[in-house]
Legacy VTK file of the C-alpha trace (Angstrom):
# vtk DataFile Version 3.0
C-alpha trace
ASCII
DATASET POLYDATA
POINTS 431 float
47.885 56.921 -29.349
47.319 53.168 -29.562
44.443 50.813 -30.335
44.616 47.084 -29.624
42.240 44.176 -29.057
42.127 41.329 -26.570
39.703 38.840 -25.022
37.488 39.706 -22.067
37.206 36.146 -20.716
39.993 33.949 -22.140
39.080 31.108 -19.768
35.659 30.555 -21.391
34.814 28.454 -24.438
33.926 31.650 -26.321
34.953 35.141 -25.233
33.944 38.682 -26.102
36.578 40.753 -27.904
37.261 44.203 -26.479
39.128 47.226 -27.797
41.833 48.881 -25.699
42.373 52.569 -26.425
45.348 54.527 -25.080
45.551 58.303 -25.606
48.301 60.495 -24.136
48.919 57.991 -21.336
45.203 57.585 -20.517
43.554 54.205 -21.138
40.065 52.795 -21.528
38.343 49.711 -22.932
35.338 49.386 -25.240
33.150 46.479 -26.326
33.328 45.451 -29.983
30.210 43.302 -30.108
32.338 40.424 -31.450
33.451 37.160 -29.894
35.738 34.224 -30.681
37.000 30.980 -29.106
40.206 31.772 -27.113
42.057 28.909 -28.837
41.539 30.710 -32.146
42.802 34.038 -30.849
46.301 35.383 -31.431
47.025 39.017 -30.609
49.347 39.356 -33.610
46.922 38.051 -36.244
43.652 38.319 -34.259
41.419 35.366 -35.214
43.442 32.549 -36.741
42.441 31.660 -40.296
44.057 28.249 -40.751
41.468 25.797 -42.097
42.563 22.885 -39.884
42.409 25.012 -36.729
39.061 26.566 -37.658
37.513 23.160 -38.285
38.242 22.098 -34.712
36.255 25.038 -33.329
33.241 25.029 -35.630
34.156 28.232 -37.476
34.532 28.806 -41.185
37.270 30.760 -42.937
34.677 33.335 -44.046
33.511 33.896 -40.442
37.072 34.366 -39.194
37.848 36.757 -42.038
34.677 38.778 -41.335
35.666 39.223 -37.658
39.156 40.364 -38.584
37.844 42.804 -41.186
35.412 44.239 -38.642
38.252 44.665 -36.132
40.346 46.431 -38.787
37.457 48.795 -39.465
36.940 49.489 -35.746
40.659 50.135 -35.398
40.617 52.714 -38.201
37.449 54.418 -36.954
38.702 54.629 -33.374
42.086 56.026 -34.395
40.525 58.631 -36.668
37.939 59.736 -34.122
40.357 59.884 -31.190
42.903 61.802 -33.272
40.287 64.337 -34.351
39.028 64.868 -30.792
42.553 65.407 -29.450
43.316 67.928 -32.179
40.029 69.790 -31.682
40.557 70.044 -27.923
44.221 71.160 -28.105
45.495 67.936 -26.576
42.980 67.676 -23.712
41.726 64.098 -23.333
38.281 63.183 -21.999
38.299 59.415 -22.330
34.674 58.987 -21.273
33.575 61.310 -24.093
35.881 59.601 -26.619
34.539 56.248 -25.511
30.906 57.349 -25.836
31.401 58.779 -29.325
33.328 55.777 -30.609
30.691 53.355 -29.311
27.871 55.394 -30.859
29.698 55.823 -34.172
30.832 52.221 -34.551
27.575 50.674 -33.388
29.478 48.351 -31.096
27.219 48.863 -28.109
24.599 46.185 -28.804
26.225 43.914 -26.186
26.892 46.708 -23.751
25.714 46.234 -20.167
24.875 49.444 -18.331
25.465 49.085 -14.586
23.530 51.916 -12.989
24.516 50.960 -9.430
27.815 49.867 -7.920
26.113 46.977 -6.094
25.000 45.670 -9.505
28.582 45.784 -10.756
29.798 43.890 -7.673
27.006 41.319 -8.026
27.911 40.721 -11.678
31.602 40.419 -10.816
30.788 37.864 -8.101
28.955 35.775 -10.722
31.997 36.132 -13.005
34.320 34.981 -10.187
32.164 31.898 -9.578
32.777 30.755 -13.169
36.419 31.822 -13.425
39.457 29.699 -12.649
42.530 31.313 -11.149
46.176 31.012 -12.141
46.441 27.854 -10.045
43.670 26.250 -12.081
41.253 26.266 -9.150
37.864 27.929 -8.849
37.503 31.106 -6.792
37.470 30.225 -3.098
34.439 30.749 -0.898
36.594 33.044 1.257
37.216 35.383 -1.693
33.550 35.343 -2.673
32.632 36.196 0.918
34.974 39.207 0.828
33.169 40.551 -2.263
29.753 39.856 -0.738
30.818 41.828 2.347
31.874 44.692 0.069
28.486 44.625 -1.646
26.730 44.712 1.744
28.927 47.623 2.861
27.879 49.613 -0.214
24.229 48.817 0.453
24.631 50.096 4.024
26.279 53.251 2.664
23.364 53.735 0.243
20.812 53.258 3.031
22.616 55.832 5.163
22.625 58.412 2.365
19.190 57.536 1.003
20.199 56.905 -2.617
22.048 54.313 -4.706
25.647 54.873 -5.803
26.043 55.109 -9.587
29.087 53.539 -11.231
30.172 56.911 -12.642
30.061 58.453 -9.140
32.980 56.406 -7.827
35.935 58.766 -8.180
38.748 60.020 -5.937
36.394 62.363 -4.079
33.829 59.603 -3.438
36.645 57.295 -2.304
37.665 59.707 0.461
34.048 60.294 1.488
33.369 56.537 1.669
36.477 55.958 3.839
35.436 58.799 6.186
31.901 57.382 6.511
33.191 53.889 7.315
35.661 55.304 9.850
32.878 57.284 11.555
30.933 54.013 11.854
33.801 52.452 13.805
35.719 50.706 10.999
39.445 51.121 10.411
40.407 53.109 7.281
42.442 50.123 6.057
39.324 47.895 6.241
37.260 50.494 4.366
40.066 50.615 1.789
39.769 46.836 1.325
36.038 47.268 0.649
36.896 49.854 -1.976
39.471 47.484 -3.496
36.640 45.031 -4.183
34.536 47.803 -5.676
37.445 48.947 -7.888
38.055 45.408 -9.170
34.339 45.043 -9.927
34.202 48.394 -11.703
37.284 47.647 -13.800
35.665 44.407 -14.911
32.391 46.259 -15.585
34.346 48.735 -17.696
35.677 45.860 -19.812
32.051 44.852 -20.391
31.146 48.301 -21.706
29.816 49.861 -18.521
30.466 53.597 -17.999
33.045 53.908 -15.201
34.788 57.032 -13.929
38.297 57.543 -15.302
39.694 57.835 -11.732
39.033 54.095 -11.308
40.639 53.131 -14.616
43.670 55.368 -14.060
44.293 54.129 -10.506
43.611 57.417 -8.730
41.763 55.773 -5.821
44.753 55.303 -3.524
44.801 52.283 -1.244
45.131 53.054 2.468
47.728 50.738 3.985
47.112 49.373 7.489
49.230 50.890 10.222
52.319 48.776 10.913
53.757 47.765 14.265
55.713 44.839 15.675
53.274 41.958 16.075
53.348 39.364 18.834
55.489 36.316 18.060
56.716 33.429 20.211
60.499 33.180 20.389
62.535 29.977 20.454
63.245 30.464 24.179
59.521 30.918 24.846
58.781 27.727 22.902
61.287 25.897 25.114
59.543 27.348 28.161
56.139 26.148 26.912
57.514 22.650 26.343
58.861 22.577 29.923
55.417 23.296 31.441
53.608 20.430 33.147
50.121 20.607 31.646
47.077 18.380 31.377
43.764 18.453 29.501
42.833 21.297 27.176
45.910 23.391 27.959
48.219 20.483 27.105
46.468 20.059 23.731
46.572 23.813 23.120
50.269 24.037 24.020
51.151 21.157 21.716
49.147 22.552 18.782
50.672 26.006 19.328
54.228 24.614 19.382
53.594 22.492 16.275
52.228 25.551 14.464
55.279 27.652 15.363
57.703 24.975 14.084
55.801 24.083 10.882
54.052 27.363 9.839
50.938 25.339 9.066
47.841 27.336 8.252
45.196 27.086 10.975
42.982 25.062 8.615
45.736 22.408 8.392
46.725 22.724 12.047
43.198 21.861 13.144
43.150 18.853 10.785
46.507 17.336 11.715
45.037 13.859 11.371
45.108 14.392 7.592
48.773 15.465 7.586
51.026 12.498 6.828
54.550 12.166 8.157
57.217 11.015 5.694
60.768 9.878 6.320
64.018 10.114 4.375
67.623 9.287 5.270
67.900 12.516 7.314
64.722 12.224 9.368
60.955 12.835 9.437
59.106 15.603 7.593
55.548 16.571 6.703
54.218 17.297 3.241
51.273 19.652 2.702
49.766 20.656 -0.642
50.321 24.291 -1.533
47.248 26.529 -1.669
49.034 28.799 -4.175
50.212 26.444 -6.912
48.147 23.362 -7.765
50.014 20.077 -7.665
52.967 21.378 -5.616
53.794 20.540 -2.002
55.397 22.247 0.968
57.782 20.033 2.923
58.866 20.870 6.485
61.256 18.791 8.647
59.933 17.930 12.119
61.655 19.827 14.930
62.553 17.834 18.045
59.710 19.543 19.934
57.224 18.237 17.353
58.732 14.748 17.548
58.445 14.790 21.361
54.802 15.787 21.115
54.066 13.000 18.642
55.791 10.445 20.853
53.757 11.561 23.859
50.435 11.354 21.982
51.309 8.335 19.861
50.740 10.527 16.782
49.241 13.969 16.353
47.431 15.581 19.318
43.624 15.818 19.040
42.246 18.900 17.305
40.094 21.623 18.814
38.040 24.349 17.151
39.679 27.549 15.871
37.706 29.652 18.361
38.655 27.530 21.384
42.277 27.389 20.234
42.514 31.197 20.172
40.819 31.418 23.575
42.949 28.726 25.231
46.194 29.981 23.614
45.761 33.329 25.380
45.125 31.563 28.675
48.189 29.364 28.146
50.502 32.267 27.287
49.271 34.248 30.299
50.149 31.241 32.448
53.581 31.197 30.745
54.083 34.817 31.906
54.113 36.392 28.424
53.221 39.786 29.863
55.405 42.121 27.783
53.490 45.321 26.970
52.958 45.562 23.210
50.926 47.564 20.780
48.203 45.605 19.038
44.472 45.096 18.488
42.026 43.076 20.539
38.461 42.212 19.518
35.978 43.822 21.906
32.224 44.318 22.022
31.370 47.997 21.711
28.124 49.894 21.267
27.515 51.510 17.846
24.218 53.190 16.989
22.639 51.596 20.043
23.767 48.061 19.116
26.576 45.883 20.417
29.073 44.944 17.726
32.557 43.372 17.716
35.449 45.581 16.640
39.241 45.310 16.811
40.372 48.038 19.206
43.970 49.223 19.052
46.000 49.922 22.177
48.764 48.676 24.475
48.127 45.145 25.732
49.971 42.334 27.465
51.537 40.024 24.902
49.346 37.052 25.877
46.230 39.035 24.893
47.554 39.334 21.304
48.283 35.624 20.759
46.149 33.825 18.133
46.443 30.995 15.620
48.106 33.394 13.170
50.921 33.933 15.671
52.269 30.510 14.653
53.131 31.469 11.064
54.522 34.852 12.122
56.692 33.120 14.732
58.101 30.632 12.216
59.016 33.402 9.759
60.496 35.629 12.473
62.483 32.890 14.233
64.067 31.620 11.006
64.630 35.027 9.362
68.347 35.651 8.915
69.161 32.049 9.768
68.000 30.227 6.644
67.630 31.704 3.121
64.582 33.934 2.711
63.487 31.811 -0.261
63.277 28.739 2.000
61.090 30.627 4.486
58.841 31.739 1.623
58.557 28.142 0.408
57.335 26.999 3.830
54.991 29.931 4.481
53.730 29.956 0.876
54.422 33.656 0.246
54.788 34.621 -3.410
57.094 37.604 -2.825
59.599 38.837 -0.265
57.481 41.950 0.241
54.569 39.776 1.406
56.872 37.781 3.659
58.227 40.904 5.359
54.736 41.610 6.710
55.262 38.431 8.768
58.722 39.313 10.106
58.431 40.940 13.534
61.847 40.566 15.104
62.923 42.633 18.100
65.765 45.112 17.447
67.958 43.129 19.862
67.500 39.954 17.757
68.504 41.777 14.587
71.483 43.334 16.394
72.712 39.916 17.505
72.476 38.487 13.991
74.378 41.431 12.509
77.056 41.173 15.214
77.456 37.406 14.588
77.818 38.046 10.842
80.417 40.766 11.496
82.441 38.390 13.634
82.797 36.054 10.646
84.001 38.761 8.250
LINES 1 432
431 0 1 2 3 4 5 6 7 8 9 10 11 12 13 14 15 16 17 18 19 20 21 22 23 24 25 26 27 28 29 30 31 32 33 34 35 36 37 38 39 40 41 42 43 44 45 46 47 48 49 50 51 52 53 54 55 56 57 58 59 60 61 62 63 64 65 66 67 68 69 70 71 72 73 74 75 76 77 78 79 80 81 82 83 84 85 86 87 88 89 90 91 92 93 94 95 96 97 98 99 100 101 102 103 104 105 106 107 108 109 110 111 112 113 114 115 116 117 118 119 120 121 122 123 124 125 126 127 128 129 130 131 132 133 134 135 136 137 138 139 140 141 142 143 144 145 146 147 148 149 150 151 152 153 154 155 156 157 158 159 160 161 162 163 164 165 166 167 168 169 170 171 172 173 174 175 176 177 178 179 180 181 182 183 184 185 186 187 188 189 190 191 192 193 194 195 196 197 198 199 200 201 202 203 204 205 206 207 208 209 210 211 212 213 214 215 216 217 218 219 220 221 222 223 224 225 226 227 228 229 230 231 232 233 234 235 236 237 238 239 240 241 242 243 244 245 246 247 248 249 250 251 252 253 254 255 256 257 258 259 260 261 262 263 264 265 266 267 268 269 270 271 272 273 274 275 276 277 278 279 280 281 282 283 284 285 286 287 288 289 290 291 292 293 294 295 296 297 298 299 300 301 302 303 304 305 306 307 308 309 310 311 312 313 314 315 316 317 318 319 320 321 322 323 324 325 326 327 328 329 330 331 332 333 334 335 336 337 338 339 340 341 342 343 344 345 346 347 348 349 350 351 352 353 354 355 356 357 358 359 360 361 362 363 364 365 366 367 368 369 370 371 372 373 374 375 376 377 378 379 380 381 382 383 384 385 386 387 388 389 390 391 392 393 394 395 396 397 398 399 400 401 402 403 404 405 406 407 408 409 410 411 412 413 414 415 416 417 418 419 420 421 422 423 424 425 426 427 428 429 430
């Protein structure tokens, strides 16, 4: 059994202090009704009491001492109450009941926010994300906020279908399965429905830290994530890139081919690929390279040498080729690769308009397709990772693609068995 305290929002000027309670391997958090500036907080001594430090944050020694004494009292009360409940119940732990009794007994619920509906919890978490800065020091991206807004809308649609709102305490392992089944019946993939639930779980865990009643299944991680089905994705090989470069093209297909080749040799994100005019070319004693700011770590840059194909393209255009929109690039890239005879039958997903509940809607439909049908802007980064895998150190590939872990990178590696076999055979020949 363990009781500890930490800050709810350490990135704010003043943060609420919460209690963390762990009993027999089960954990929960409770509000204390107290707050302190993060710069005055130290987990070992709680609120710092040094006069010079306190003066900088407009707090007196008496105020700091009062907070620490209150935390000591809460610690003692929580330990005593949890111990008694465990003994009375012969070791059975009901954290929600322990939490309710501790909050009522300690009077620490005056700042508690009761989220009656899951959509309220998601809305509040979205507002929290708007104010929060991530580990890279940057504000939450609009893309991330949009993901959470989509999750909120999905829960509203679920509520409308079932005719009642979803309470925060209702979200448990059983609800999780029911929600996935409902989304799947509506034409969504289970992995997409699982992503919606991931947003809900993150929102509920944050709501729990604010004193909202949340089912223990959420806190204890019993809502299992459904992983997307894996298969070998379409990539463009080095030989295919050579074939594309040998094609005599004009107009939109020439621009598309050149952008596609540049993407495969640089692993640029589509947002950078479609703004090549902003990408500067640098030169050192070994040749030309590009430098792009990392989206993961603020103030750091990704540097990629220019392949001879990229240099040829720049010479032909007198710089970077003109950009086109993401949508047209994906459309023209398929047309280009069909022309290049990339007709290998592969498993994949293609966006199609289908009728659901009497309305036309776009859904990714799995099946066996010709390779050219599966080509998109994201093929570029997958191709770079796949073509260089086993040739240069994995860490160098991760630096270029911006992946934080090898596990994430491996989702991008889609080599054919024959390519792996050749690399292994070449390595054996050198042993």
